[in-house]
N, C-alpha and C positions, 0 to 999 in steps of 0.2 A: 634546437631544442636544448634546455637545460640538461646537463649532467646530474644524475641522481647521486646523493652522497657526497657532493663537492660543494663546499660552502661557498655562495655567492652573494652580492649585495641586491638589495631590493627596496622597495618603497612601500611602505604600510598606507593601504587606500582606506581600510575602515576596519572597525573591531565589532564584533558581534558574538555574543553569548562565550565568551571565552576564546574566541578564535580571533586571529589576526590575518587579514587578506592582504597579501604581499605580491606586488609586481615586481618580477624580474626584468632585466635590463631590455630582452625582448618582448616584452609586454605580456608574459603568460603571468597567469594569477593563481597563487597557492594559497590554501587555506591552511594557516601555521598554527601552532600551538607554542607555548614558550618553553625554553630549557629551563630545568627545574630551579636553577638558581635564578632567574628573572622572576620579578613579580608583575603583575598587571599594571600597576600604577606608574610604571617606568616607561611605559611606552604609550607614544601619542600617533594619531593619525598624522602623516607627513613624516614620520622619523625615517632615517634611511637606516637600515639594518642589515646585519649578516644572516642569513639562514640557510639550512642545509635541507634541501629536497629529500624526501623518505619514499615517497610513492608518487605514482602520476596524481599532478594537481594538491599535493600535500606536503608539508615541510615543518621545520622545527627553527625558530627564530633563537639564534646563538647570542646575540648581541646588539646594542643598539649604538650607531655611530654618534660622534658630535654633532649637536644642532648648532646650526646658524643661528637660528631664531627660535624663541617659544611664545606664542599668543595664550594668554590665560582664558580670555572669553573671547572667541570659541577656543578650546583648547587644541591647539594644532601646532606643528612644528615645521621648521624650515620654508615657511611662507616668502614669497618674494615680492608680492604686490597685492593691493588690496583694490578691487574695484567698489566705488561708493556709488551706490544706486540711488538716483533721486527720479521722480516720475514729472512729466510735465504738467500732470493733474490727477486728481484723483487716487493720492492725496498731492496736495501742492507743494512743492519743494520746500524745505526746511533748512534756511540758512545757518541757523544756531545749531542743528545737529550735523549738519554738514562740517561745521568749521570744528565741533569736538571730534569729529571721526577725524579729521585731517590733521588735528595736532596730535592724536594718538599714532598715527600711521608714520608721521615726521619722527615722532620720539622713537619709535621703533626701527627708524630709519630703513623703512621699505618705501616702496614706489607707489603713489596714489593715483589712480586713474578715474576720473569722474564719469558716470553716466548716465546719461538723461534718458531715461526710459518713457515708452508710452508716446513718441512723437506723433503718431496718429492723432492724439487729444491735441486742441487749441492749447497754446502755450500763454505764458504771461510776463510780467515785469521780473519776476523771480528767475525765469528760463532765461530771458536774455542776460539777466545779470550773470549768471552762471557760465554761460556761452562766450560773454564778452569778458567779464572781469577775471574769472578764476583762469580762462585760458591765458589771458594776460600775464598774470602774474607767475606762470609756469605749471600748471596744471593740465594735463591732456582732458580734452571733455569730448567724449563719444556718444552722439545722438543713435538711438536704437529704437526699435519697435517689435516687441516679439510676437506681434499682430501679422505683420508683413514682411519681418527679415530684415528690416531695415537695419544698417550696422553690423551684421553678423560679420563681414570680411575682416572690418577693421577690428572688431574685438577678438576675432581668432588670430591677427597678426601680433597685437599687443599681448598675448596671452601665451605665445608659443614658447616652449621650453620652459615654461615658469609655473611656480605653484601659486594659484591664485585664489584669494579667498574673496566672498561678494558679502558685502556689508550694507545696511541702510534700514530705514524703518520699513515696517510689514506694509504691504500693499501696493508696492512700487513695482512689482513684477520681478522679483529676484529668481522665485522658481519657474516663472516663463520663459525668463531668459536662458536659465539652464537647460530647459528643455530644448530651446532653440540651439543652443551650443552642444548638447550632448543628445543627438536625435535616438528616439528609442526608451528614453529613461522614463518620460513621462513621470516627473516628479509632481507631488502633489501640489498645487496651487490653492491660493486663498483669494477670496473676494473682499473687494473693500466695505467696511461696515458704512451704510448710509448714515446712520445715526450718528456714529463718532468721527467718521471721514479717515478713517485708517483701516489698515488690513489685520487680519487674525493669521496668526503665527501658523507656518504649516510644517517647518521641518524639526525633527526632535533629536537629532543626532548628528555627528560630523562625519562625513565621508569624501573621499577624493574621488573624482569622476576623470578617466583619461580624456582628452580632447584628441577628436579625429584629426586635426590639424598639428596637434603636438602640446605637451603640457597637461598639466592637470588643474581642475577647479574643484572647491570644495564646496559642498551643500552643507551649509551651517546653519545652526538656530538663529532665527531673526530676533532683533533686540531694536528697541526705541530708546532706551536709557543708557546714557555712557558715561562712566566713571572718569573724573580728571586722571592723566597720568601721575606717576609718583614722582613728582619733580618738585625743585624750590621754586620760589617767586621769579628769580631771576634766570631760570632755565624756559621761562614760557614763552617771551618774545621772540627767540629763535625759531620756535615752532610755526610762528606766522611769517612765512617765506619772504614777503613783500616788505617787511620791517626790516631785514638787514642795510639795504640801502640808505634808506633815510635814518637811520639809527646812528650812521656815521656823524650825522649833524649835530647830535646832542651834546649839549655842554659836558654832560656828567657820563664817566664811562659806566656808572652802574644804573643808569637812567631805567627806571621801569615804566615810561611813557603814561605815566598818570598823572600824578600831581606837580611835577618837574616844570621849570621854565627852560626855555630856549630847548624844546625836544623836537629832532627833526620829525618823529613819529608824527606827532600831533600837529606839525607844520603840514606833513603830507597829507592827513585827513582833511585839514581845512582846505588845502588845494585841489581835493579830488583824486590824487594819486592812490590814495589807499582808501578802499570801501568803508564808508562810515560804519556800515553795519558790521563789517569785519572787527574794526577796532572795538565797538561796542561790546561785542562778543569776547574779544580780549580782555576788556575791562572785568567782564562780569566773572569769567574764569581766574581771573588775576585774584578778584576778590573773594572767591572762594578758596583759592590755595592758600592766599594770606590768614584766612579764618581757620585753615585745617592747621597751618603751622602753630598758631595761636592755641589750638585744643591741645596739641600734641607736648606743649612747653612743659 
């Protein structure tokens, strides 16, 4: 049991109506207010804080400890990894969105784990591509079904002792996966729109849930549009992790793997070592970054 009136470290799990809900090292949850000198906008879900218990289940946040990382969207601190969720079908996996999410994660130097949910549905060529190619280049791929519990143990193992964010388009079953990971929470789920082939957003705020097996998972607002990371054109290629080896064969050290001759990356695309759709997505994002650079000159 935590001693009252002794400052201790804790983790902010959620913020609601001016209160911060902080978990202590023993797993006890405290409803906390901020010390007067602190402001609401300086504390995020996921922050490690020093707080003082004042009475049973209540306390005061004294200060915020330094952050390892801060995400802007969703607004959350100290994340270790991101589960990028796609579904077997309804909706079909979107490789353009997958690649955009992966480069954001790589740029933040976080671990990316790809989750293929709804494996109880029939698969397709895109599912096969993700399982074969993305695994081969180094991304863990976990196959799950919230309907029958497939993949639950593997998810628990990869999330143990980490703060994990779940990302991906609407309708892929993110809330259903959270219900499977955190029994009893019964988070609201959305149905896939038959007309549009995509899901409705069901989550409106950020909250961390302690996992029974250890670690925490964030319930975050879903999104389908991803902005490019704030990088220069030459910083994009290293975020495509399989480009590293072939780029050593480029004639030019500053090769952008676009219009240059003797390009090892383009050679790898031609011989099938690099997936053609990944390369095309790279070129699309590269063009967007170059255009942004021109606009800001």
